[in-house]
C-alpha positions as a Markdown table, in Angstrom:
| # | Residue | x | y | z |
|---|---|---|---|---|
| 1 | Met | 17.9 | -38.3 | -107.3 |
| 2 | Asp | 15.0 | -40.7 | -106.8 |
| 3 | Ser | 15.4 | -42.1 | -103.3 |
| 4 | Glu | 12.7 | -44.7 | -103.8 |
| 5 | Lys | 14.2 | -45.9 | -107.0 |
| 6 | Ile | 17.6 | -46.2 | -105.5 |
| 7 | Gly | 16.2 | -48.1 | -102.5 |
| 8 | Lys | 14.5 | -50.7 | -104.7 |
| 9 | Phe | 17.7 | -51.1 | -106.7 |
| 10 | Ile | 19.7 | -51.7 | -103.5 |
| 11 | Ala | 17.1 | -54.3 | -102.4 |
| 12 | Lys | 17.4 | -56.0 | -105.8 |
| 13 | Leu | 21.2 | -56.1 | -105.7 |
| 14 | Arg | 21.1 | -57.6 | -102.2 |
| 15 | Lys | 18.6 | -60.3 | -103.2 |
| 16 | Glu | 20.8 | -61.1 | -106.2 |
| 17 | Lys | 23.6 | -61.8 | -103.8 |
| 18 | Asn | 21.2 | -64.0 | -101.6 |
| 19 | Met | 21.8 | -61.6 | -98.7 |
| 20 | Thr | 19.4 | -60.6 | -96.0 |
| 21 | Gln | 19.1 | -57.1 | -94.7 |
| 22 | Glu | 20.9 | -58.3 | -91.6 |
| 23 | Asp | 23.8 | -59.7 | -93.8 |
| 24 | Leu | 24.1 | -56.5 | -95.7 |
| 25 | Ala | 24.0 | -54.5 | -92.4 |
| 26 | Gln | 26.9 | -56.6 | -91.0 |
| 27 | Glu | 28.9 | -56.2 | -94.2 |
| 28 | Leu | 28.6 | -52.4 | -94.0 |
| 29 | Tyr | 29.0 | -52.2 | -90.2 |
| 30 | Thr | 25.6 | -50.7 | -89.7 |
| 31 | Asp | 22.1 | -51.6 | -88.3 |
| 32 | Arg | 19.5 | -53.6 | -90.2 |
| 33 | Ser | 16.9 | -50.9 | -89.6 |
| 34 | Ile | 19.1 | -48.5 | -91.5 |
| 35 | Val | 19.2 | -50.9 | -94.5 |
| 36 | Ser | 15.5 | -51.2 | -94.3 |
| 37 | Lys | 15.1 | -47.4 | -94.5 |
| 38 | Trp | 17.4 | -47.3 | -97.6 |
| 39 | Glu | 15.3 | -49.9 | -99.4 |
| 40 | Arg | 12.1 | -48.2 | -98.5 |
| 41 | Gly | 13.4 | -45.0 | -100.0 |
| 42 | Leu | 13.2 | -43.0 | -96.7 |
| 43 | Tyr | 16.7 | -41.6 | -97.4 |
| 44 | Ile | 19.7 | -42.1 | -99.6 |
| 45 | Pro | 22.9 | -43.7 | -98.1 |
| 46 | Lys | 25.8 | -41.4 | -97.5 |
| 47 | His | 28.5 | -41.3 | -100.2 |
| 48 | Asp | 31.0 | -43.5 | -98.3 |
| 49 | Ile | 28.3 | -46.2 | -98.1 |
| 50 | Ile | 27.5 | -45.8 | -101.8 |
| 51 | Leu | 31.2 | -46.5 | -102.5 |
| 52 | Lys | 31.1 | -49.7 | -100.3 |
| 53 | Leu | 27.9 | -50.8 | -102.1 |
| 54 | Ser | 29.6 | -50.2 | -105.4 |
| 55 | Asn | 32.5 | -52.5 | -104.5 |
| 56 | Leu | 30.3 | -55.1 | -102.9 |
| 57 | Phe | 27.9 | -55.4 | -105.9 |
| 58 | Asp | 30.5 | -54.7 | -108.5 |
| 59 | Ile | 28.7 | -51.8 | -110.2 |
| 60 | Ser | 29.5 | -48.2 | -110.7 |
| 61 | Val | 28.5 | -45.4 | -108.3 |
| 62 | Asn | 26.6 | -43.7 | -111.1 |
| 63 | Glu | 24.4 | -46.9 | -111.5 |
| 64 | Ile | 23.5 | -46.9 | -107.8 |
| 65 | Tyr | 22.6 | -43.2 | -107.9 |
| 66 | Tyr | 20.6 | -43.7 | -111.1 |
| 67 | Gly | 18.8 | -46.8 | -109.6 |
| 68 | Glu | 19.5 | -49.1 | -112.6 |
| 69 | Arg | 22.2 | -51.0 | -114.3 |
| 70 | Gln | 23.7 | -49.2 | -117.3 |
| 71 | Thr | 22.5 | -50.3 | -120.7 |
| 72 | Asp | 22.9 | -49.0 | -124.2 |
| 73 | Glu | 19.6 | -47.2 | -123.9 |
| 74 | Asn | 20.3 | -45.4 | -120.6 |
| 75 | Lys | 24.1 | -45.0 | -120.5 |
| 76 | Asp | 23.9 | -41.2 | -121.3 |
| 77 | Lys | 21.6 | -40.7 | -118.4 |
| 78 | Val | 23.7 | -42.8 | -116.1 |
| 79 | Asn | 26.8 | -40.9 | -117.0 |
| 80 | Glu | 25.0 | -37.6 | -116.3 |
| 81 | Val | 24.3 | -38.6 | -112.7 |
| 82 | Thr | 27.6 | -37.3 | -111.3 |
| 83 | Ile | 27.2 | -34.0 | -113.1 |
| 84 | Asn | 23.6 | -33.7 | -111.8 |
| 85 | Ile | 24.8 | -34.4 | -108.2 |
| 86 | Ile | 27.5 | -31.7 | -108.5 |
| 87 | Lys | 24.9 | -29.3 | -109.9 |
| 88 | Asp | 22.5 | -30.2 | -107.1 |
| 89 | Asn | 25.3 | -29.7 | -104.5 |
| 90 | Lys | 26.1 | -26.3 | -106.0 |
| 91 | Arg | 22.5 | -25.3 | -105.9 |
| 92 | Arg | 22.3 | -26.4 | -102.3 |
| 93 | Phe | 25.4 | -24.5 | -101.4 |
| 94 | Lys | 24.1 | -21.3 | -103.1 |
| 95 | Met | 20.8 | -21.7 | -101.2 |
| 96 | Leu | 22.7 | -22.2 | -97.9 |
| 97 | Leu | 24.9 | -19.2 | -98.7 |
| 98 | Leu | 21.9 | -17.0 | -99.5 |
| 99 | Gly | 20.2 | -18.1 | -96.4 |
| 100 | Ser | 23.3 | -17.3 | -94.3 |
| 101 | Leu | 23.5 | -13.8 | -95.9 |
| 102 | Val | 19.8 | -13.2 | -95.3 |
| 103 | Phe | 20.3 | -14.3 | -91.7 |
| 104 | Ile | 23.3 | -12.0 | -91.2 |
| 105 | Val | 21.4 | -9.0 | -92.7 |
| 106 | Ile | 18.4 | -9.6 | -90.5 |
| 107 | Leu | 20.7 | -10.0 | -87.5 |
| 108 | Phe | 22.5 | -6.8 | -88.4 |
| 109 | Met | 19.2 | -4.9 | -88.8 |
| 110 | Phe | 18.0 | -6.3 | -85.5 |
| 111 | Phe | 21.2 | -5.1 | -83.8 |
| 112 | Phe | 21.0 | -1.7 | -85.4 |
| 113 | Ile | 17.4 | -1.2 | -84.4 |
| 114 | Tyr | 18.2 | -2.4 | -80.8 |
| 115 | Tyr | 21.2 | -0.1 | -80.7 |
| 116 | Phe | 19.2 | 2.9 | -82.0 |
| 117 | Phe | 16.3 | 2.5 | -79.6 |
| 118 | Tyr | 18.7 | 1.8 | -76.6 |
| 119 | Asn | 20.8 | 4.9 | -77.3 |
| 120 | Tyr | 18.2 | 7.3 | -78.7 |
| 121 | Asn | 17.3 | 10.0 | -76.2 |
| 122 | Ser | 19.7 | 8.3 | -73.7 |
| 123 | Ile | 22.1 | 11.2 | -73.1 |
| 124 | Ser | 20.8 | 14.4 | -71.4 |
| 125 | Val | 22.7 | 17.6 | -70.4 |
| 126 | Tyr | 21.3 | 19.8 | -67.7 |
| 127 | Thr | 22.3 | 23.1 | -66.2 |
| 128 | Ile | 22.4 | 23.5 | -62.4 |
| 129 | Asn | 21.8 | 26.9 | -60.7 |
| 130 | Gly | 20.3 | 28.2 | -57.5 |
| 131 | Glu | 20.6 | 31.1 | -55.1 |
| 132 | Ser | 19.5 | 31.6 | -51.5 |
| 133 | Glu | 20.1 | 34.4 | -48.9 |
| 134 | Asn | 23.6 | 33.1 | -47.9 |
| 135 | Phe | 25.0 | 31.3 | -51.0 |
| 136 | Gly | 24.6 | 30.8 | -54.7 |
| 137 | Ile | 25.6 | 28.1 | -57.2 |
| 138 | Tyr | 26.2 | 29.1 | -60.8 |
| 139 | Asp | 27.2 | 27.4 | -64.1 |
| 140 | Gly | 26.7 | 23.9 | -62.8 |
| 141 | Ile | 26.2 | 21.1 | -65.3 |
| 142 | Met | 24.9 | 17.5 | -65.1 |
| 143 | Val | 25.3 | 14.9 | -67.9 |
| 144 | Ile | 23.2 | 11.8 | -67.6 |
| 145 | Ser | 23.5 | 8.6 | -69.7 |
| 146 | Arg | 22.4 | 5.0 | -69.2 |
| 147 | Glu | 25.8 | 4.0 | -68.2 |
| 148 | Lys | 27.5 | 6.9 | -66.5 |
| 149 | Ser | 26.6 | 10.2 | -64.9 |
| 150 | Tyr | 28.7 | 13.3 | -64.5 |
| 151 | Ile | 28.1 | 16.3 | -62.3 |
| 152 | Gln | 30.1 | 19.6 | -62.1 |
| 153 | Leu | 28.6 | 21.9 | -59.6 |
| 154 | Gly | 30.5 | 24.9 | -61.0 |
| 155 | Asn | 30.9 | 28.0 | -58.9 |
| 156 | Ile | 29.6 | 27.9 | -55.3 |
| 157 | Glu | 29.8 | 31.4 | -53.8 |
| 158 | Ala | 29.0 | 32.4 | -50.3 |
| 159 | Ile | 27.3 | 35.7 | -49.8 |
| 160 | Lys | 28.1 | 38.3 | -47.2 |
| 161 | Gly | 31.6 | 37.0 | -46.7 |
| 162 | Ala | 30.6 | 33.7 | -45.1 |
| 163 | Arg | 32.9 | 30.8 | -45.5 |
| 164 | Ile | 31.8 | 27.3 | -46.6 |
| 165 | Asp | 32.9 | 24.4 | -44.5 |
| 166 | Ser | 31.3 | 21.4 | -46.2 |
| 167 | Ile | 28.7 | 20.5 | -48.8 |
| 168 | Lys | 26.2 | 17.6 | -49.5 |
| 169 | Leu | 24.4 | 17.0 | -52.8 |
| 170 | Tyr | 21.4 | 14.7 | -52.7 |
| 171 | Tyr | 17.9 | 14.1 | -54.1 |
| 172 | Lys | 14.6 | 13.1 | -52.7 |
| 173 | Lys | 12.6 | 10.1 | -53.8 |
| 174 | Asp | 9.5 | 8.8 | -52.0 |
| 175 | Asn | 10.2 | 11.1 | -49.0 |
| 176 | Lys | 13.7 | 9.6 | -48.6 |
| 177 | Asp | 17.1 | 11.3 | -49.2 |
| 178 | Tyr | 19.6 | 9.7 | -51.6 |
| 179 | Leu | 23.1 | 10.9 | -51.3 |
| 180 | Ile | 25.0 | 11.7 | -54.5 |
| 181 | Phe | 28.1 | 13.5 | -53.1 |
| 182 | Ser | 29.4 | 14.9 | -49.9 |
| 183 | Asn | 32.7 | 16.6 | -49.2 |
| 184 | Asn | 34.2 | 18.3 | -46.2 |
| 185 | Gly | 37.2 | 19.8 | -48.0 |
| 186 | Ile | 36.1 | 21.7 | -51.0 |
| 187 | Ser | 33.4 | 24.2 | -52.0 |
| 188 | Lys | 33.0 | 23.3 | -55.6 |
| 189 | Leu | 33.4 | 20.2 | -57.8 |
| 190 | Tyr | 34.9 | 19.7 | -61.2 |
| 191 | Thr | 33.6 | 16.8 | -63.2 |
| 192 | Asn | 32.9 | 13.7 | -61.0 |
| 193 | Asn | 31.8 | 10.3 | -62.2 |
| 194 | Phe | 29.0 | 8.4 | -60.5 |
| 195 | Lys | 28.3 | 4.8 | -61.3 |
| 196 | His | 24.7 | 3.8 | -60.9 |
| 197 | Ser | 25.4 | 1.3 | -58.2 |
| 198 | Asp | 27.2 | 4.0 | -56.1 |
| 199 | Ser | 24.8 | 6.9 | -56.4 |
| 200 | Phe | 21.7 | 7.2 | -58.6 |
| 201 | Ala | 20.2 | 5.1 | -61.4 |
| 202 | Tyr | 19.2 | 6.3 | -64.8 |
| 203 | Lys | 15.5 | 5.6 | -63.9 |
| 204 | Asp | 15.8 | 8.1 | -61.0 |
| 205 | Leu | 16.4 | 11.0 | -63.4 |
| 206 | Lys | 12.8 | 12.2 | -63.1 |
| 207 | Tyr | 13.2 | 12.6 | -59.3 |
| 208 | Ile | 16.6 | 14.3 | -59.6 |
| 209 | Lys | 15.3 | 17.0 | -62.0 |
| 210 | Glu | 12.7 | 18.1 | -59.6 |
| 211 | Asn | 14.2 | 17.3 | -56.2 |
| 212 | Leu | 17.9 | 18.0 | -56.3 |
| 213 | Phe | 19.2 | 19.6 | -53.1 |
| 214 | Leu | 22.5 | 21.1 | -52.0 |
| 215 | Glu | 23.2 | 21.5 | -48.3 |
| 216 | Ile | 25.8 | 23.9 | -47.2 |
| 217 | Val | 27.5 | 24.0 | -43.8 |
| 218 | Phe | 29.3 | 27.3 | -43.0 |
| 219 | Asp | 32.3 | 27.7 | -40.8 |
| 220 | Asn | 30.0 | 29.0 | -38.0 |
| 221 | Asn | 28.1 | 25.7 | -38.1 |
| 222 | Gln | 25.1 | 27.4 | -39.8 |
| 223 | Arg | 23.4 | 25.0 | -42.1 |
| 224 | Glu | 21.3 | 25.9 | -45.2 |
| 225 | Thr | 19.6 | 23.7 | -47.9 |
| 226 | Leu | 18.7 | 24.9 | -51.4 |
| 227 | Asn | 16.5 | 23.2 | -53.9 |
| 228 | Leu | 18.5 | 23.5 | -57.1 |
| 229 | Ala | 17.0 | 24.5 | -60.5 |
| 230 | Val | 17.8 | 21.8 | -63.0 |
| 231 | Gln | 17.0 | 22.7 | -66.6 |
| 232 | Lys | 17.5 | 20.6 | -69.7 |
| 233 | Asp | 20.1 | 22.0 | -72.1 |
| 234 | Phe | 20.6 | 19.1 | -74.6 |
| 235 | Val | 19.3 | 15.6 | -75.4 |
| 236 | Asn | 20.5 | 13.3 | -78.2 |
| 237 | Asn | 17.1 | 12.9 | -79.9 |
| 238 | Asn | 18.1 | 14.0 | -83.4 |
| 239 | Ile | 18.3 | 11.2 | -85.9 |
| 240 | Phe | 20.3 | 13.4 | -88.4 |
| 241 | Ser | 22.6 | 16.2 | -87.7 |
| 242 | Thr | 21.0 | 19.6 | -88.3 |
| 243 | Lys | 24.3 | 21.4 | -88.9 |
| 244 | Asp | 26.0 | 21.4 | -92.3 |
| 245 | Lys | 29.7 | 21.6 | -92.9 |
| 246 | Leu | 29.7 | 25.4 | -93.3 |
| 247 | Glu | 28.1 | 25.8 | -89.9 |
| 248 | Ser | 30.5 | 23.3 | -88.4 |
| 249 | Asp | 33.5 | 25.2 | -89.8 |
| 250 | Asn | 32.1 | 28.5 | -88.5 |
| 251 | Thr | 31.7 | 27.0 | -85.0 |
| 252 | Thr | 35.4 | 25.8 | -85.1 |
| 253 | Lys | 36.5 | 29.3 | -86.0 |
| 254 | Leu | 34.5 | 30.8 | -83.2 |
| 255 | Leu | 36.0 | 28.3 | -80.8 |
| 256 | Asp | 39.5 | 29.1 | -82.0 |
| 257 | Asn | 38.9 | 32.8 | -81.4 |
| 258 | Asp | 37.9 | 32.1 | -77.8 |
| 259 | Ile | 41.1 | 30.2 | -77.0 |
| 260 | Pro | 44.1 | 32.3 | -75.9 |
| 261 | Thr | 46.8 | 32.7 | -78.6 |
| 262 | Tyr | 49.5 | 31.4 | -76.3 |
| 263 | Ile | 47.7 | 28.1 | -75.8 |
| 264 | Gln | 47.0 | 27.7 | -79.5 |
| 265 | Glu | 50.7 | 28.3 | -80.4 |
| 266 | Asn | 52.4 | 26.3 | -77.6 |
| 267 | Phe | 50.0 | 23.5 | -76.5 |
| 268 | Glu | 49.1 | 20.3 | -78.3 |
| 269 | Leu | 45.4 | 19.8 | -79.3 |
| 270 | Asn | 43.5 | 16.7 | -78.4 |
| 271 | Glu | 40.1 | 17.1 | -80.1 |
| 272 | Glu | 38.7 | 13.8 | -78.8 |
| 273 | Glu | 39.1 | 14.9 | -75.2 |
| 274 | Glu | 38.4 | 18.5 | -76.1 |
| 275 | Lys | 41.5 | 19.9 | -74.5 |
| 276 | Tyr | 44.9 | 21.5 | -75.1 |
| 277 | Phe | 47.9 | 20.2 | -73.1 |
| 278 | Leu | 51.6 | 20.8 | -72.6 |
| 279 | Glu | 54.1 | 18.8 | -70.7 |
| 280 | Glu | 57.6 | 20.1 | -69.9 |
| 281 | His | 60.5 | 19.6 | -67.4 |
| 282 | Lys | 61.9 | 22.4 | -65.4 |
| 283 | Asp | 64.3 | 22.4 | -62.4 |
| 284 | Asn | 63.8 | 18.6 | -61.8 |
| 285 | Met | 60.0 | 19.2 | -61.9 |
| 286 | Leu | 57.4 | 17.8 | -64.3 |
| 287 | Ile | 54.9 | 20.6 | -65.3 |
| 288 | Thr | 51.7 | 19.5 | -66.9 |
| 289 | Gln | 49.3 | 22.2 | -68.2 |
| 290 | Thr | 45.8 | 21.3 | -69.5 |
| 291 | Tyr | 43.1 | 23.6 | -70.9 |
| 292 | Tyr | 39.6 | 22.1 | -71.4 |
| 293 | Tyr | 38.3 | 24.7 | -73.9 |
| 294 | Asn | 34.6 | 23.8 | -73.7 |
| 295 | Ala | 34.6 | 24.0 | -69.9 |
| 296 | Gly | 36.9 | 27.0 | -69.7 |
| 297 | Leu | 39.0 | 25.0 | -67.2 |
| 298 | Tyr | 42.7 | 25.4 | -66.9 |
| 299 | Ile | 44.7 | 23.0 | -64.8 |
| 300 | Val | 48.4 | 23.1 | -63.8 |
| 301 | Glu | 50.3 | 20.3 | -62.0 |
| 302 | Glu | 53.9 | 20.8 | -60.8 |
| 303 | Thr | 55.3 | 17.4 | -59.7 |
| 304 | Asn | 58.6 | 16.6 | -58.0 |
| 305 | Ser | 59.9 | 13.8 | -56.0 |
| 306 | Asp | 58.1 | 15.0 | -52.8 |
| 307 | Lys | 54.6 | 16.2 | -53.8 |
| 308 | Thr | 52.4 | 17.7 | -56.5 |
| 309 | Leu | 51.1 | 21.2 | -56.5 |
| 310 | His | 47.7 | 21.3 | -58.2 |
| 311 | Phe | 46.1 | 24.4 | -59.5 |
| 312 | Glu | 42.7 | 24.8 | -61.2 |
| 313 | Tyr | 41.5 | 28.1 | -62.8 |
| 314 | Val | 38.1 | 28.8 | -64.3 |
| 315 | Tyr | 38.1 | 32.1 | -66.3 |
| 316 | Pro | 37.6 | 34.8 | -65.1 |
| 317 | Asn | 37.3 | 34.4 | -61.3 |
| 318 | Asp | 38.1 | 31.2 | -59.5 |
| 319 | Ile | 41.4 | 29.7 | -58.5 |
| 320 | Ser | 41.5 | 26.4 | -56.5 |
| 321 | Tyr | 44.8 | 24.8 | -55.4 |
| 322 | Asp | 46.1 | 21.9 | -53.4 |
| 323 | Asn | 49.6 | 22.3 | -51.9 |
| 324 | Gly | 50.1 | 18.5 | -52.0 |
| 325 | Ser | 48.8 | 17.7 | -48.5 |
| 326 | Asn | 45.0 | 17.7 | -49.4 |
| 327 | Asp | 44.7 | 21.2 | -48.1 |
| 328 | Ile | 42.4 | 22.6 | -50.8 |
| 329 | Ser | 41.8 | 26.3 | -51.0 |
| 330 | Thr | 39.6 | 28.5 | -53.2 |
| 331 | Tyr | 40.3 | 32.1 | -54.1 |
| 332 | Ile | 38.3 | 34.6 | -56.2 |
| 333 | Ile | 40.5 | 36.9 | -58.1 |
| 334 | Ser | 38.0 | 39.7 | -58.8 |
| 335 | Glu | 37.1 | 40.0 | -55.1 |
| 336 | Lys | 40.7 | 39.3 | -53.9 |
| 337 | Lys | 39.4 | 37.1 | -51.1 |
| 338 | Cys | 39.6 | 33.4 | -50.1 |
| 339 | Thr | 36.2 | 31.7 | -50.0 |
| 340 | Phe | 37.4 | 28.4 | -48.7 |
| 341 | Gly | 40.5 | 27.1 | -46.9 |
| 342 | Glu | 43.6 | 29.0 | -45.7 |
| 343 | Cys | 44.8 | 30.8 | -48.9 |
| 344 | Asn | 48.5 | 31.3 | -49.3 |
| 345 | Lys | 48.9 | 34.7 | -51.0 |
| 346 | Gln | 52.5 | 33.8 | -52.0 |
| 347 | Ile | 51.3 | 30.7 | -53.8 |
| 348 | Ile | 48.4 | 32.5 | -55.5 |
| 349 | Asp | 50.6 | 35.3 | -56.7 |
| 350 | Tyr | 53.1 | 32.8 | -58.1 |
| 351 | Phe | 50.4 | 31.0 | -60.0 |
| 352 | Ile | 49.0 | 34.2 | -61.4 |
| 353 | Asp | 52.4 | 35.6 | -62.5 |
| 354 | Glu | 53.9 | 32.3 | -63.7 |
| 355 | Tyr | 50.9 | 31.0 | -65.7 |
| 356 | Ile | 47.7 | 33.0 | -65.9 |
| 357 | Asn | 49.3 | 36.3 | -66.9 |
| 358 | Lys | 51.5 | 34.5 | -69.4 |
| 359 | Ile | 48.5 | 33.0 | -71.1 |
| 360 | Lys | 46.3 | 36.2 | -71.0 |
| 361 | Phe | 42.9 | 34.5 | -70.9 |
| 362 | Glu | 41.1 | 37.8 | -71.5 |
| 363 | Glu | 42.2 | 37.5 | -75.2 |
């Protein structure tokens, strides 16, 4: 459509009616400056205004859009105006749709690139070990991500029969100690979650790797600090998986072979949480058994109306249990001795006979 031609035609129709721009503006409930812009061809009136102009000047909408009165010579072109407007609107819609799709694709690509660079190399797994004259820590693990951090200190064993009274895990940064965890009631930790605001931030990882310390206080008030060895075991820096389906199937078979038959046959598998679990009721007591196969951790909870008896067993040595009053004890089966707390032999024998011997972990 020719906006300049339409504007001159509107001006011609107005003058034929002996109307000023102010008169026409009042008739259409608009401002005179708007009428002036139409007539100068700066832009075309909206469709509702075109309809009012059509009624006011007693001509067709097509004639206004064409910019001339219909004659025998131009009637075909005048009649095609509406079709051309529809085609033009369709073309505009397609361009708008295409532009929207391009915008969405660019937005999606931007999000993907941002997500990739934010998460690439963002999860690291480290092993934690160390040994001094009086104690040793073995099979510890630390998982660090941008959002959460997990630490499992594994087995903490006192040497020469000493008993551990409390522990403190911390790291050094700029000659200052930053506490991660301290506990006066247990000699080893199973997976603990640390939020950045409560302990250490992701950016402090470089200090933790080189300056992670464990302080042990023994029952004779002797204190010893050990600089732990933190070694990288895994980091998510592979763009594509390096294992094919066959290797994955073989890994699954090996994993199944390491899981006791009793657990495979009687427990329910939850692959997402990497565990087998079983819940049952016995003598008005809820018994929950959980086996985390990747960690080799077996947990039993016996709950009644009064309290919960909590057992934890890491094959092949350690048993930790809580008798329901936060009295946590640790017992090493192979050495038949208690390394922490006042071990109740009757409770330990019950747990071994009722659960561990039934499952036969050595399979």
